[in-house]
N, C-alpha and C positions, 0 to 999 in steps of 0.2 A: 689568497687571503697569506700563506705560508711563508710570505717573502723574509721572516726570519730566521727560517730553520725552527720552526717550533715544533717539538713533540708531538706526535699525534692528536693525541688527547686534551692538549692545550690548544691545536689549533682548530678543534671543533666545539671547544667551548666557547670560542670568541666567535663563531660562525653561528653558532646556536643562540649566542647574546642579541643576537637582531632576530633574533626570531619568536621565541614563547618560552615559559614555563616548564612544560614539558618536556621543549627541546633542552635547555639547560640539565633538567635535573638528570636528562640520559646520558649526561656525560661524567656521572660521577658513581664509585661505587654502590653497592647498597648503601653502606653506614657512612656514606661522604656527608662529610662535613664542610660547613663557609660559615665564617666569622666576620662580620661586617657593621659597623657601624656599633660597635659594640654589642652585637647578639651573635647564636652561636644557632646556625641552624642544622639539624639532622636526620639524615635521611631526605629520599627522592619526595614523598610529601610537602617537607619542611622548606627545601629546596626548589621547589618547585613556587610552592607559596613566598616566599622570599622574591622570586625572579619578577612570578606574576606583578607584586604588589609595587616594589619598585618601578616595572613599566608602568604601571596605572599612575604613579605620581612623577615621574620624570620621560621624555622623550629625549634618547642620547645615542650617541655612536662611539664606542671605541677602536682606536686605531695603535694596536702593539708597537711601539718604537726600539725597545730596547729588551735584551734576555740574558739572562746571568743566570749560572746555575752554582749554588751553596750544598754540597754535597745531594741529599736527597730531592733540594729545591729546587725549583725554578722560579726564578723571579720575572716577570714580566711586567715591565713599564709602559702603559700606554694613556694614551691622550685620548681624553672624555671628553667629547661637546655634546653640549644639549642645555634643554631649557631647565637648569638649575642653578643656584647662585653661585659665584667664582666659575663658572665655565668659561673657556676649556682649562683641563686641568690635568695635572696627572697624577695617576693610581697607580700604585704597585699591586701587585696579584701576585701570594706565594702560594706556588701550586705543590702538592705533594701527590705522586702518581704511585698506582698499582694497580699491576694488572691490565693496563691498555686504557685505564681509567682513571679521573680524579678522584683522592681518597679525602685530600684538603685543600680547601682554598680558604687564604685572609687575606684579606682587601682594607689594603692602606691608605689612605689619601697622603 
């Protein structure tokens, strides 16, 4: 999975994304934040609910393709394929890491 030499917390996120909401939430700091589809999800319970809801709505896989570093931000472009309109598409995920976990994730279509 770590073909792009992704930082470990980001590699763990993409592995957990194929599992469940609990696995994804564990990738984040206690006060971690996800910004996706115009909504903010803060903390483990909200992040778990976000992942659980998106997995119930869509079946998909995400394959990281590129990695850029912009200061403290790591931007991963992934090809996402699944049962949603416009599939496949490229999504940009901007991560900020803190103490070996994800402090912030912003998903940009």
